[in-house]
N, C-alpha and C positions, 0 to 999 in steps of 0.2 A: 176722829177717834184717837185717843191716846193709847199707844201700844208699847208695852215694855217687852224687850227681847233679851232673855238671858242668853249668855254666850254670844252677845251681840257683836263681838269682834272676830268671831269665827267665820268660816267660809259661808255657811248658810245665813248666819246673823247679818253679815255685811250685805249680802244680796237682798235679804228681806228689807233692811233699812233703805237701801237704794231704790228698790222696786216700789215699796209702799210709802216712801217718804214724801212723795209729791202730794199725796192725798191725806196722809195721817201724820200725827205727831209721834215720832219714833224716839224711844228712850233706850239707850244701850245699857244693859245691866251685865257687867263683866268684871273680872278681877282687875285691879285690886279693890275697886270701890264697892262692888257687890259680890258677896260670897254666898252661894246657895247653901253652904254648910253652916253658916251662921244664921240660925233660924230667927233669932230675936232681931238682929240687925236687918235682915232681909224683910221681915214683917214691918218694921218701923219705916224703912225707906219706901216700901210699897204703899203703906198707909199715907205717908206724906205726899207721895206722887199722885195717888189716886188713878191708876190706869183703868181704862175700859176693858183691856184685854192683855193677857200675858202669853207670849209665844216662848215656850221653854225649849231652848236649843242646847243649853249648857249640859255637857255630859262628858264622861270618859269614853272615848270612842276608839282608841287604839286597841284593837282586838287582842293582840298578843300581850300587850302590857296588862290588860285586864286579867288575862289568864295567870300571870305571875304576881299580880297584886290584887287579889280578890277583895280584901278588906276595903281598899280605896275605891275599887269599882262599885261596890255596893253602897259605899258612903255617898259617892257622887251621883250615881244613877238611881238609887232607891231613896236614900235619906234626903238628898238634895231635891229630888222631885217632890217628896212629901213637903219639904219646907216651902217650896215655891207654890205648891197647891194650897197649903194653909194660908199663905199670904194672899193668893187669889181669892180664896173663899172669904177671908176677912174683909177685903176691900171691894168685894162684889165684882171682880174682874172675870171675864171669860177666859178659860185656860185652854190653850192648844199645846199639848205636850208632844214633842217630836220623838218617835221611836224608830224601830228598825226591823228589817227582814230577819235578823238573827234570832228573833223570838221563836222561829220555826226550826224544825229539825234539819231542814234542807234535803230531806229524803221524801220527795213528793209521793203522796198516796194514790194518785190517779193521774190520768191524762185529761186535758192538757196540764202541763206542769206549772200551775200558778196557784198560789195560796189565796184563799178568800178571807174576808174579815171574820167569818164565822168558824174558820178552821181552828182547831185547838192547838195552841202554842206548845212546843216541846223543845226548848232551847238546849243546845249541846255545849255551849261555851259559857264562861263566866260573864262575858259581855252580854250575851243574849239573856242569861238568867237575871242579871242585874237590871237590864232594861225592861224585862217583863215585870220585875218587882216594882220598877218605877211606874209602869203603865197602871198597875193595880193600885198603887198609892194615889196616882192622879184621879182615878175613877172613884176610889173610896172617899177621898177628901172633897172632891168636886164632881159629884155625879153627873153634872151637865157638861163636863169637859169633853174635849176631843183628843183622842190619841191618834196622831198622824204618823203612820209607818212609811218610811222611805228607804231607799237602798241605792248602792253604787253611785253615790253622790259625787258630783264635780261642780265647780263654780269658779267665778272670777278670782284670780290670785292663788287658787289652790290652798293647800296641797290636795292632789287627787291622782288617781290612776291615769287620767287623761294627760295631766301635766308631766307625769313620769314618763309615759310613752313618748310624748313629744320630745322630751329631753334626750331620752335614750335613742330615739330615731335619728336625731340630729347628730349624735356622736359618731354614728357609723360603727364599723367593726364587724365581728362575726354575727351571723343570724341570731336574732333575739328569740328566746323560747318564752312562750306565753301559754298559760293554762287554758285548755280547751274543753275540760269536762266539768266546769262550774258555770251555771247559767243564772242570769238575773236581768233586771231592768236598769240599764244605765239611765241616770236621771240627773238633769241639771238643777242647780240651786234656783235658777230663775223659774223653772217649771214648778218647783215646790212652792216658791213664793206666790205664784199664781193660784195654786191650790189653797194656800193659807188665806189669801185675799178673798177667794170665793167663800171659804168657810166663815170668815169674819162677817161676810154679808148675809150669812144664813145661820142666825143664832138658834134656829130650831134643831140644827144638826148636833148630835152628841154621839159618844161612843167611839169605836175604832173605825178609822178611815185609812184606806191605802192610797198613797199619793205619788206613785212612781210614774215614769213615762210608759207609754204603751209598747207592747211587744218586748221580746227578750233576745239575748244573744249570750255567747260565752265571752270570757275576758279576751280570748284570742280574736273573736269576731269584733269586739270593741277596739282592740289595738289595730287591727287591719283597717277599720274605718278611720281611725285617727291618722294612720299613715297615709291613707288615700287622700283625705281632706287636706293634708299638709304637703303632699307630694314627696314624702320621705322614701328613700330608696333602700334603706337598710333591710336586709332579709328578716323575715319573721316566720317562725314555725310553731305549730301547735305542740303542746306537751301535756302530760297528765299531772294531776294533783300530787301524786306520789313522788314526782320528781322535785317537788318543792315543799318538803315537810315544814310545818309551822307549829309553834306551841299550841295554838288554838285551831281546832278543825274547821275547815271552811265548808259551807253548805254546798252540796252538789247542785241544788236548784232552789233559789230563793225568790223566784219571780212572784210578783204580787198582782192579784186580780183586783181591779178597781170597781167593785160591786156598788158601793155606796155612791161614789161620785157619778158613775154611769147612770144609776137610777135617778139621780138629780139632774141629769142632762149635761153633766160636765165631762169633757173628754180631755185628757192630757195628750200632748203631742207624741207621735212615734219617736222612739229614741234616736233614730237616725236624723230626723228633722231637727230635733232639739240640739243634738250634737253639732250638726252643721252650723246652726245659728251661733252656738257658743264658740266654736273654733274660729269662725270668721270675725267674731268680736274680740276674742282673746288673743289671737295670733294674726292680726290683719295683714302683716307683711308677708306671711307665709301661706295663708290659706288660699286654696284654689277657688 
């Protein structure tokens, strides 16, 4: 299978190409050669290439930057997705568009606190609103597409929260404050790549799919696990969201329920297991 990966030089794109490259022909579509905002050029390049599938990772993902540059956020996350979807439709490629937990309000309506694929999105940030607009473009232009929502992503080479915690833990100094009242599913790019590979082998699947690791924790809980795996001795203490105000509000709980994957018999790994595998591979000289 020939697979085009937009944003192929990013953290998830790199992992996808490494993970799927042994069995498929992977084509990196990233700046400056490929620009998702140049609809005509992207269409022409896609038609010439003739991919069987397009995995659309390219996006503006810096949440606070989206809040202060709404026009660019919607251009990249909505219009860019529309352009990619149009190219996929024109060349008959299956589209898997990567999206985010930020399409939800982050204020869970019930216990347990996990959002299902059928819950109604209500984003509170420009990032979430622009990604939801992109989801709708993908589904409008390519009704058989998959919108794959992920969250709290980390992967080889970073950048990610895991890499930041590893660096700060090594530096030592005063105890590190980490937010403990936001919860989600820490998810490795390698685990997401496994989900993408599974979806590519199941062309009958379409619509919204949640693809995070199983179970949830807070950022503080994730940081503690990273420190434990790396044997870092710097102190770490929980704090509240209010102690770290940011331009874009962070969701209190954005954990995602994997209803579609579970019904298909596919289970993602527990976040602790996936994190342990990642840390041992990313920091082999330090990991316990």
